[in-house]
Structure formats: C-alpha cells, structure tokens
NUNU-109076 format. One record per atom (N, C-alpha, C): x, y negated, z negated; residue in one letter. Coordinates in steps of 0.2 Angstrom, whole numbers, plus 5000, padded with zeros to 4 digits. Layout:
N
XYZA
...
REM end
This chain:
332
522548624848M
522648634855M
522348694858M
522048694863R
521648744866R
521948764874R
521948824875I
522248844881I
521748894884I
521648894891A
521148934894A
521449004894A
520949054894Y
521149124894Y
521649144899Y
521449124905A
521849144911A
522549114911A
522649054909Q
523249024908Q
523649064903Q
523349084897L
523749114892L
523949184895L
523549224899Q
523649284901Q
524249284907Q
524249234911Q
524749224916Q
525349204913Q
525449164908E
526049144905E
526349204902E
525949244898F
526249314895F
526449354901F
526149364906A
526349404911A
526949384914A
527049324915R
527649294918R
528249314914R
528249304907V
528749314903V
528949394902V
528349434902L
528549504902L
528849524908L
528649504914H
528949524920H
529749504920H
529849444918K
530549414917K
530949464913K
530649494908N
530949534903N
530949604904N
530849624911G
530949694913G
530349734914G
529749714913L
529149754915L
528949744922L
528649794925T
528449784932T
527849744932T
527649714938P
527149664938P
526449694935P
526349754937E
525749784935E
525749794927E
526249824925R
526249834917R
526349774914R
526649724916A
526649654913A
525949624913A
525549634918A
524849604918A
524449644913A
524449704913R
524049744908R
524249724901R
524949724899C
525149704892C
524949634891C
524949584896A
524749514895A
524049514893A
523649554897T
522949554895T
522749574888T
523149624886I
522949644879I
523149584874I
523749554875F
523949494870F
523449444871F
523249424877A
522749364878A
522049384875A
521849444876E
521249464873E
521249464865E
521749474862N
521849474855N
521749404853N
522049354856S
521949284854S
521249264856S
520949284861L
520349264863L
519749284858L
519849344855V
519349364849V
519549334843V
520049294842G
520249254836G
520749294832G
521149334835V
521649374831V
522349354834V
522449284833A
523149264836A
523749294833A
523649314826S
524149354823S
524449414827S
524049444831H
524249494835H
524149484843H
524149414844G
524049394851G
524649344852G
524549284853L
525049234854L
525549234849L
525349234843N
525849224837N
526349284837N
526149344839R
526549394839R
526949404845R
526849374850F
527149384857F
527849374857F
528149314854P
528849304854P
529249364850P
528949394845G
529249454842G
529349514846G
528849524851L
528949574856L
529549564860L
529549504863I
530149484867I
530849494863I
530849474857E
531449484853E
531649554852E
531149594851F
531249674850F
531549704857F
531249674863I
531549694869I
532249674870I
532449614868H
533149594868H
533549634864H
533349654858K
533749684853K
533749764854K
533349784859G
533449854861G
532949904857G
532549874853Y
532049914849Y
531449934853Y
531349894859V
530749914863V
531049914870V
530949974874D
531149984880D
530649964885D
530749914889P
530149884893P
530049934899P
530449974901N
530350024906N
530150094904N
530150104898A
529950174896A
529150184897A
528950244899M
528250264900M
528150324895M
527650324891C
527450384887C
527350444891C
527550504888E
527450564892E
527250624887E
526850664890Q
526550724887Q
527150774885Q
527150794879V
527650844877V
527350914874V
526750914873A
526450974871A
525650974873A
525351024875G
524651034876G
524351084872G
523851074868L
523551124864L
522851114865L
522551124871G
521851114872G
521651044872G
521151034867A
520950964867A
521450914863A
521950944860W
522450904857W
523150914860W
523350854862E
524050844865E
524550804861E
525150814862Q
525650774859Q
526050734864Q
526150664863W
526450624868W
527050594865W
527550574869D
528150534866D
528150464870D
528250414865G
528150344868G
528850324871G
529350354870G
530050334872G
530250264870G
530050244864L
530150174862L
529950124867L
529450134870G
529150094875G
528750034872G
528449994876V
527949944874V
527349964871V
527249954864G
526749984860G
526049974863G
525849914865P
525149904868P
525049954874P
525549954878L
525449994884L
525450074883L
525850094878N
525750164876N
525150174873N
524850134869A
524250144865A
523650144870A
523650104875Y
523150094880Y
523150164884Y
523750184886A
523750254890A
523550314886A
523650314880C
523450374876C
522750364874C
522450304874T
521750304873T
521350324879T
521650314885E
521350334891E
521450414892E
521950434889R
522050514890R
521650544885R
521550514879A
521050544874A
520350554877A
520150494880M
519450494884M
519450544889M
519950554893A
519950604898A
519850674895A
520250694890L
520150754886L
519450764884L
519150714881A
518450714878A
517950724883A
518050704890K
517650724895K
517550794896K
518150824895T
518150904896T
517950944890T
518150924884H
518050964878H
517550934874H
517250874875G
516850834870G
517250794865G
517850814864I
518250784859I
518950784862I
519350734862G
520050734864G
520550694859G
521050724857C
521550704852C
522250694855C
522550634855V
523250624857V
523650604851V
524150634849G
524650614844G
525250584847G
525350524846L
525850484849L
526450474845L
527050494846R
527650484842R
528150434846R
528550404842N
529150374845N
528850314849N
528350274846T
528150214850T
528250154846T
527950104848N
528050034844N
527350004842N
527449944839H
526849914837H
526249904842H
525649924841W
525149924845W
524749854845W
525049804841M
524749744840M
524049744837M
523449734840R
522849734837R
522549804839R
522449844834G
522149914835G
521449904838G
521049854836G
520349854838G
520349854846G
520849824849Y
520749824856Y
520649894859Y
520949944856Y
520850014859Y
520150044857Y
519850014852G
519250034850G
518750004855G
518849944857W
518349914862W
518449944869W
519149964870Q
519249994877Q
518850064877Q
518850104872A
518550164872A
517750154872A
517550114868A
516750104867A
516450074873A
516850034876Q
516550004882Q
516550054888Q
516850104887A
516850164892A
516350214890A
516050204884G
515550254882G
515750304877G
516350294874F
516550344870F
516650314863F
516550354858A
516750334851A
517550354850A
517850314846L
518550324845L
518750314837L
519150364835L
519450354829L
520250354830L
520550304828S
521250294829S
521650264823S
522250274822W
522650244817W
523350244819W
523750204815T
524450204816T
524850204809T
525450234809N
525750224802N
526250164803N
526550144798T
526950084798T
527550094794T
528050044793K
528550044788K
528250044781K
528550054776P
528250044769P
528249974768P
527649954767N
527449884766N
526949864760N
526649924757V
526149914752V
526449954746V
526349934740P
526549974734P
525950024733P
526150094732A
525650144730A
525350114724A
524750144722W
524350124716W
524850144710W
524950094706G
525350104700G
526050094701G
526250074707A
526950054708A
527049984709A
527649964709T
527849894710T
528249884717T
528549934719D
528949934725D
528549974731D
528649964737C
528349984743C
528550054745C
528050104745H
528150164748H
527650194752H
527150154753V
526650174758V
526550114763V
526250134769G
526150084774G
525450054774G
525249994777N
524549974777N
524150004783N
524550044787N
524250094791N
523550084794N
523550034799P
522850014802P
522450064805P
521750064803L
521350114806L
520750084810L
520550114815V
520050094820V
519550144821V
518850124820L
518350164821L
517850124826L
517650154831A
517250114836A
516650164839A
516050134840V
515550174844V
515250124849V
515050154855P
514750124861P
514050094859P
513950034863R
513250004862R
513149964868R
512549964871D
512449924877D
512549854877D
512349824871D
512449754870D
513049734866D
513649774867G
514249764864G
514349814858G
514949844858P
515149894854P
515249874847P
515149924842V
515349914835V
516049944834V
516449894831V
517149914830V
517449884824V
517649934820L
517949924813L
518749924814L
519049874813D
519849874813D
520049844807D
520349894803M
520549874796M
521249904794M
521649864790A
522249894787A
522049924780A
522549954777M
522449984771M
522649934765M
522949874767S
523049824763S
522349784763S
522249744757Q
521649704757Q
521549654763Q
522149624764F
522249584770F
522849604774F
522749604781S
523349624785S
523849574784S
524449594786F
525049544785F
524949484790F
524649504796G
524549444801G
524049394798G
523549424795R
523049374792R
523349334786R
523749364782M
524049324777M
524549274779M
524949294785E
525449244788E
525049184791E
524549204794T
524149144797T
523849104792T
523549124786A
523349084781A
523849044778A
524449074777Q
525049034774Q
525248984779Q
525248994785R
525448944790R
524948884790R
524348904789A
523748844789A
523648814782A
524048834777G
524048814770G
523348834767G
523048894768Q
522448914766Q
522548964760Q
522048974756T
522049034751T
521649084754T
521749144751L
521349204753L
520649194750L
520049224753P
519449214750P
519349264743P
519749314743V
519749354737V
520549374735V
520749394729P
521449414728P
521649464733P
522249454736G
522549504741G
523149534739G
523349524733G
523949554731G
524249524724G
524849534723Y
525149514717Y
525749464718Y
525849414713D
526449374714D
527049404711D
527549364710A
528149394707A
528149404700A
527649374697A
527549394690A
527049444688A
526749474694G
526349534693G
525649514692G
525449454694N
524749424693N
524349434700N
523749454700L
523349454706L
523249384708L
523349374715T
523349304717T
522949304724T
522749244726Q
522449224732Q
522849184736Q
523549174734E
524049134738E
524349184742E
524349174749P
524649224753P
525349224753P
525649164752G
526349154752G
526649184746G
526349184740A
526549214734A
526549294735A
526049324739I
526049394740I
526549414744I
526649374750L
527249394755L
527849394752L
528049344747A
528649334744A
528749394739A
528249414736A
528349464731A
528349534734A
528149534741N
528049604744N
527649654741N
527049624738R
526549664734R
525849654736R
525749674742A
525049674745A
524649724741A
523949714740L
523549754736L
523149804741L
523249874740P
522849914744P
522149914743P
521749924748I
520949914748I
520749974743I
520249954739G
519950004734G
520450024729G
521049994728Y
521550004723Y
521850074724Y
521750124720W
521950194721W
521750224727W
521050214729K
520750244735K
521150224741K
521350164742G
521650134748G
522350164748G
522650164743S
523350194742S
523350264744S
522850304742G
522850374744G
522650384751G
522250344754L
522050354761L
522650334765L
523050284763A
523550264767A
524050324768A
524150354762M
524650414762M
524450464767M
523750484767L
523450534771L
523450524778L
523350454780L
523350434787L
524050444789L
524550424785D
525250434787D
525450514788D
525250554784L
525350624784L
525050654790L
524350644792V
524050674797V
524350644804V
524550584804A
524850554810A
525450594812A
525850604806V
526550644807V
526350714810V
525850744807L
525750814809L
525450824816L
525050774818L
524750774825L
525150754830L
525650704828S
526150684834S
526850714834S
527050744828G
527650764827G
528250714826G
527950654824G
528450594824G
528650574817G
528850514816L
529150494810L
528650474805L
528750484798A
528350464793A
528550394791A
528050364787T
528250294784T
528850294781T
529050334776H
529750334773H
530350334777H
530250374783Q
530750374788Q
530850314792Q
530250284794I
530250224797I
530650164793I
530550174786G
530750124782G
531550134781G
531850184783Q
532550194783Q
532950164789Q
532550134794Q
532850104799Q
532950024798Q
533249994802V
533449924801V
532749884802V
532249904805T
531649874806T
531149924808T
530449894809E
529949944811E
529949954818E
530050014820Y
529950044827Y
529950114826Y
529750154832G
529650224832G
529150254828G
528550214828V
528050234823V
527650294826V
527150324822S
526750374824S
525950354825S
525650374830Q
524950354831Q
524450414833Q
523850404832V
523350454833V
522750424837V
522550454842F
521950434846F
521450484847F
520850484844I
520350534844I
519750514847I
519550534853A
518950504857A
518450564857A
517850534857F
517250584857F
516750564862F
516550604866D
516050594872D
515450604868D
515150554865V
514550554861V
513950564865V
513950554871T
513350564876T
513250634877T
513750684876Q
513650744879Q
513050784875Q
512950764869A
512450804865A
511750774866A
511650714865G
510950684865G
510850634871G
511350624874G
511250574880G
511450504878G
511550464883A
511750394881A
511150354878A
510550374880A
509950334877A
509950344870A
510050404867F
510050424860F
510550384857F
511150384860V
511750344856V
511550274855V
511350244860N
511150174860N
510550164855N
510050204855Q
509550194850Q
509750204843Q
510150254842A
510450264835A
510850204832A
511250174837V
511650124835V
511250054834V
510750044838E
510349984838E
509949994831E
509750054829G
509350064823G
509750044817G
510350064817V
510750044811V
510849964811V
511049934817I
511149864817I
510549824815I
509949844818A
509349814816A
509149814809A
509349874805D
509249874798D
509649824794D
510349824796L
510849784793L
510649714794L
510349694799H
510149624800H
509549604796H
509249644793T
508649634788T
508949614781T
509649634780A
509849624773A
509849544771A
509749534765T
509749464762T
510449444761T
510649394764P
511349364763P
511349324757P
511949334754I
512149294747I
512049224749I
512349194754D
512249124756D
511749124762D
511249084761A
510749084766A
510949054773A
511549014773A
511848994779A
512249034783A
512349094780S
512849144783S
512449214784S
512549234790A
512149304792A
512649364790A
512249414789V
512649484788V
512849514794V
513449524796L
513649544802L
513949614802L
513849654808Y
514149714809Y
514849714811Y
515249764810P
515949754812P
516049744819P
516349694821G
516449674828G
516049624830G
515449604827E
515049554829E
515349484829E
515749464824R
516049404824R
516549394829R
516949454831A
517349454837A
517049434843A
516449464844S
516049454850S
515849374850S
515649344845Q
515449274845Q
516049234846Q
516649254843T
517249214844T
517449214851T
517449274854R
517649284861R
517149234866R
516549234865A
516149194869A
516249124868A
516349104862D
516549034861D
517149014864D
517749054864N
518349034866N
518349044874N
517949084877L
517949084884L
517649024887L
517148994883A
516848934885A
517248874884A
517648874878N
517948814876N
518748814876N
518948874878S
519648894878S
519948914871S
520548944871I
520748974865I
521148924860I
521048924854P
521448884850P
522148914849P
522748874850V
523348904849V
523748854845V
524348884842D
524848844838D
525248814844D
525248744844P
525748714849P
526448734849P
526748744843T
527448764842T
527548834846T
527148874844I
527248944847I
527048944854I
526548914857W
526448904864W
527048874867W
527348824864A
527948794868A
528548844868A
528548884863R
529148934863R
529048984869R
528349004870V
528249054875V
528349024882V
528148964883Q
528248924889Q
529048914891Q
529448914886A
530148904887A
530548964888A
530149024887M
530549084888M
530649104896M
REM end
C-alpha cells in the first residue's frame, strides 16, 4: 500500500493537533515523521508514530512543553527539554547550534530531559542543507550488552555526522548496535533475516534472525568491544554537556524518556568558503564512486545516497506503508 507524502503529513498533523500540539508545532512534527518514512525509515516514521501518541497519553511526553536554555557558556549552551516532544526539541536545538556556529564558528547545545528524536539523520540533513556540518548523538535506555557481558548496561546511542554538499548532503546516521532496533523490528515484521549477524540468540549463538535477537535482548555492538566503548563514551559526554541523565539512570525508569542529547554545528564555510567545502566533498565522493563493487550489479554508495534515491522514488510513486499501522493512525 502506498500513500502520498502530503496525505501522510496531513494525517500526522491532524492527530498531533488533536493530542495537544498547536497547529504550527503539529505541522513541524508531522513533517519530520513523514520525511522519515519518505526516505525509507518507516521504523522511525509511520511505524513509530502510534508510540509517540501513546507516550503523550501516558504522560511521558508533554505536548505543550518547549525546550529552554538553562546555561550559556559561550559557544556551548545547556537546554532543558521539559519532557517535550523529542523531534521538536531536537529540531530547535539543531537550529540553536547553527546560530551559535554563525557567531563562533562552532556551536554546541547539550539537551537534557528530552524524548526520543526518532530518526537522528533528519537533523543532519537539516543542518547540512543550511550549509553546516553537524555532529550529534543521543543516549538511550540500556539496550545493548557491553562487550563481554550478557545483560544490557549500555545504550545503542545513535550518532549522526553530516556535511553540506550542493548536490545533496552526506549524512551518516548509525546506532552503536550492528542494527538499530527499528531495523530489526521491521525485518522481523517482514519475515526477513539480517544480511549479517546482528546479535545473539537465547543460547548465546550469533544469529541473523532479528526475532531471536530481540527476544534474547542481546544486540551486537558495532566493532565488538570498540562499539561498546564508544557507546559508553557517547553516554558520558552527553551527560557532561547536557547535565542530564545517563543510560543507567534512564534504565531505572519504567520506560525510556528524559534522555540526553548533543548537537554540535560547524560553520565550515568560515575558513575556506563554500566553494572549497563543496570541492572537498565532491572529491571524496568522486573517488569513492571509482571503487570496484563486490557485486557488479550494486554500486558503492556514500552515506545518505540511498536515502536520496529512496526519497526521489517515493515522491514520484508515493510511500510504502504498513496498512495495519496506517489504519491505526487514521482511527486516532
């Protein structure tokens, strides 16, 4: 089943407004959710939308809360999200980090007491399309075992890196688990296996079966011990820059809310100019595209290239949706 982007966005906005958001904020949040499905990340678009509404009903998300600055330290500021709508808080803090970068060359916003930002890559595109580079990440509840452990004590702490480019930005959006939980849930729903092992089953065996990994709660960190260590340090730096909760503290709550996030923007045009930035990025991409693919039928892509291709296809042909989840949203 395929739904046009505009229809998806309008339906999200209707439901969000009905659940307490002002028309302007509902439209902004709906655009983020619709864009996530448009680029092929339904796990943080349509499929995740009912979960946000559920969190509003349960009081974990305050639809009226606005993030506010609580400390100013030059190019580094701390903000409090007030347990507001995660994507709106992340959008606002990305905008603020860019404003700081215009003044200082670099701008850092540590955001505490916020909620799930959905697809972190959205904010990388937001910054890069405005001409900025962005480094951003969030902590999560404990959902990945540290290397050498069987139980979860670190988060998969998604990380975003983005740089501007005239012909579409380069954006890396990755979790510290080999596969994001949204990707595994989507694969499980579709009855698919993962292309490479993504975690352990209940017997401790590496497996490509997403359902077995989710049931055992043993996702594999990227790069084994390296991903485990990086996840821990991302958590620590997020706490220090935002003054918010750490992964282990989030895990003591009934569910995941009140997370800590970091948004660091760079005005990369200040040093060498916009022409230099685009020339440098194009040079790297041109070299990558000369790589010999393992499969002659598959191209070697830069981070964000597949998203751009999917976006163009879905704008032309409408967005594939799960009919059951779409019906749930329409009934809200």
